[in-house]
N, C-alpha and C positions, 0 to 999 in steps of 0.2 A: 364883565360879568361879576356879580357880587359873590362874596365868599359863601353866603347861604345858598345861592343858586348852584354853586359848584358842589356843595355837600348834597344838595337835593338830587343833582344828576348822578353823583356817585351812588347814593342810596338807590335811586331808581334803576340804574343799569346793573348794579350788583344784584338786586332782587330779581331782575330779568335773566341775567346771564350766569350768576354764580350760585345763588341760593337754591335753584332747582336741583343742582347736583348734591347739595347737602340734604335736601328732602329725599332725593332718590336713594342716597346712601342709607338713610334710616328706615324708609318705608318700602324700598324695592331692593333690598340688600343683594339678592342673588343677581339681579339685572340692573344694578345701579347706574352703570355707565350708559347703556342704551336708554334707560328710563330718563336719565338727566338730559340726554340729547333730545329725546322726544319732548320733554317739558320745555326745553329752550326753544324747540321748533314751534311751539304754540305761539311764538311771537308772530307767526303768520296770520293770526286773527287781526293783526293791525292792517291787513290788506283792506279791511272795510273802511279805512281812512280815505281810500281813493274814491269812495262814494260821496264824500263831502266836498263842498266848495266854500272856502279854499281847502285843499287837501291837508295842509298843515296850518294850524292856528295855535300859536303858543298860549293864547289866553283861553282856549277852549278845553274843557274837561271832556275826555273821551267817554267817561262813564255816563251811560244814559243817552249818549248822543249817537254813537256809531252802533249799527245793528248787532255786532258780535260783542258789544260792551254794555249790553242792557241787562235788566233784571231777568227778563225772559231767557236770555242766553245763559245767564248764571244758573237758572233752574235746570236747563238742559245739561250744563256741565256737571251739576250735582247728580242728576239722574244717571249720567254716564258712569258714575262711581259704582253702580250696582252691576255693571257688565262684568262678568267673571273672566276678565283678561287683564293682565298687568299692563299691557300696552294701552288699552282703552282707559284704564284708570290713570296711567301716567299722563295721557292727553287731558283727561278731566282735571287732574291736579294742576297741570301746567296752565290750563285756561283759568281755573279759579285763582291760582297764584297771580296770573297776569292781571286779572281784574282787580285783585287786592292791591297789587303794586301800583296800578294806574290810579286807583282810588286814593291811595296814600299820597301819590304825586299831586293829585288835585288838591288835597288838603294842605300839603306843604307849599304848593304854589298859590294857595289862596283863591282857587277857582271852584 
């Protein structure tokens, strides 16, 4: 594995697993720990990868390919921000962050 690929993976998984807690601390101060856990749990949207054949394709960008990684899904995630509940907003922010992270990974990976 090349050095650039290692850096890419560190960035990718840090944005998926660590950055949500930083966002939660600043935007959900009162409930930052559970909000961070909720945002990390939005990794579950990757279950839509099981609808693809092959399930894992390192050369495929998930943005626009998998159902929960589409523009239409992104619109739903943004609409969820208007729900007056910090839990729903944490889910929405987690999903939006997830798509942003995956999009950045596609750019860094050249796909």
